[in-house]
C-alpha positions, 0 to 999 in steps of 0.5 A, spaced: 854 390 256 855 384 261 859 385 264 863 378 268 869 376 270 872 373 264 879 369 265 882 368 258 887 364 257 892 367 253 896 360 250 891 358 248 887 364 244 888 364 236 885 370 231 882 368 225 881 372 219 874 369 215 871 375 210 876 381 213 872 378 220 876 378 226 874 372 230 878 370 237 878 363 237 880 362 246 878 359 251 873 363 256 872 361 264 865 363 265 862 357 269 863 350 272 861 348 265 867 352 262 872 349 269 870 343 265 872 345 259 878 348 261 880 341 266 880 337 261 884 342 257 889 341 263 889 334 264 890 333 256 897 337 256 899 334 263 898 327 260 902 329 254 908 332 258 907 327 263 910 321 259 916 325 258 916 327 265 918 323 271 915 324 278 922 322 282 919 324 289 920 317 294 913 313 296 912 315 304 916 310 307 910 306 311 908 298 314 905 293 309 897 295 310 893 289 313 887 286 310 882 291 314 885 297 313 885 295 305 878 294 305 876 300 310 879 304 304 873 304 301 869 307 306 870 313 305 876 318 301 877 321 308 879 314 311 884 312 305 888 320 305 888 318 313 893 312 311 900 313 309 899 305 306 893 308 302 895 314 300 902 310 296 897 305 293 892 312 291 898 315 288 901 309 284 894 309 281 893 316 280 900 316 276 896 311 271 892 316 270 897 322 270 895 325 274 900 324 281 901 331 281 894 331 285 897 328 291 904 330 291 901 337 291 896 334 297 902 332 300 907 339 300 901 342 303 901 337 309 908 338 309 909 345 310 903 346 315 908 344 320 914 348 318 915 354 324 921 357 322 920 362 317 924 362 313 924 355 312 916 356 310 918 362 305 922 356 302 917 352 301 912 356 299 916 359 293 918 352 293 910 350 292 908 354 287 914 353 282 912 346 282 904 346 282 901 353 281 906 356 276 903 355 268 910 354 267 910 347 270 910 340 267 907 339 275 901 343 275 894 343 278 888 345 276 885 350 281 880 355 278 881 363 277 879 365 284 884 360 288 890 363 284 888 370 286 887 367 293 894 364 293 898 370 289 895 375 294 898 371 299 905 369 296 907 376 299 908 374 305 906 367 306 903 363 312 903 354 313 896 355 310 898 360 304 896 353 300 890 351 303 883 353 299 888 351 293 889 344 298 882 344 299 880 344 291 885 339 290 882 334 295 876 334 292 878 333 285 881 327 287 875 325 292 870 327 286 873 323 280 879 320 281 876 316 288 871 313 285 874 310 278 880 308 283 876 304 287 874 299 281 881 300 278 885 292 278 890 296 282 885 295 288 881 290 286 888 286 286 889 289 293 883 286 296 883 280 293 891 278 294 890 281 302 883 276 303 887 271 299 893 272 305 888 271 310 885 265 308 890 261 308 893 264 316 
């Protein structure tokens, strides 16, 4: 017997009968390959739901970015994410890919880290869990089973760092998956072109 920890997505499980033999047709997460399949499944689900769900969280208030700032965003993902205007533009791009919830979750975690009041920490942590971790939420982010288990333990006594592992996982996902497409997108290219034109005219 191979004792491998298996995470089974119950909602996807379907029992089929063929010649009196029972076959389990379900999604099982064993490795990174299965994790990628789970990611695609969740992305399709989010895309379908997000088409009917408007995320009304306002963009960050910040000054208009300079030409230098816009160009710096292509140097590294860290520089993009450290810049409020850069986060806003990247978030607009994520919205076109139906994955805006990744940025919203990251921002919510950053906000939680600044909180010092215990009751406020508990309230914000519960809100983050319900909005982005719960499988019932249309804004659910894609996390692996290990991270979800850590969160469930920490939610018994939440702190400003309860979602730290999950935040890092989503940050890495945005960096590896969305950031390269953002740099080649019309949204970013138009911004660079517009900034260059304005700079040359002045």
